[in-house]
C-alpha positions, -999 to 999 in steps of 0.1 A, spaced: -202 465 39 -190 481 71 -171 514 65 -134 512 74 -136 539 100 -160 518 121 -136 489 121 -106 512 129 -125 528 158 -135 495 173 -99 482 171 -86 515 186 -111 513 215 -101 477 222 -64 486 221 -70 515 245 -88 493 269 -60 468 269 -34 495 274 -53 509 303 -56 475 319 -19 468 314 -9 502 327 -30 496 358 -13 463 364 21 477 358 14 507 382 7 483 410 39 464 404 65 490 395 49 524 404 35 553 384 69 565 370 79 530 359 46 523 342 47 557 324 83 551 312 73 516 298 43 532 280 64 558 263 93 535 255 68 511 239 54 539 218 88 552 206 93 528 177 58 535 164 64 572 166 96 568 147 79 546 121 52 572 115 79 600 112 97 580 86 66 572 66 55 609 67 90 619 55 88 594 26 53 603 16 57 641 17 94 644 9 97 672 35 127 675 58 122 667 95 118 701 112 146 712 135 142 732 167 154 768 164 
């Protein structure tokens, strides 16, 4: 049986390649700044989901800036 980390690595590599190709296409159409904003706005829900999951698993409060 193939270890899970190998499958995860292959999926991540394919996703990174697809993201790079999409970003290249977007950069040609809407410019560097627009493509960067799209990339970060797309990632925002995933970042929030990971934050919520980490909060639920650890029970720790979300750190606040000083």
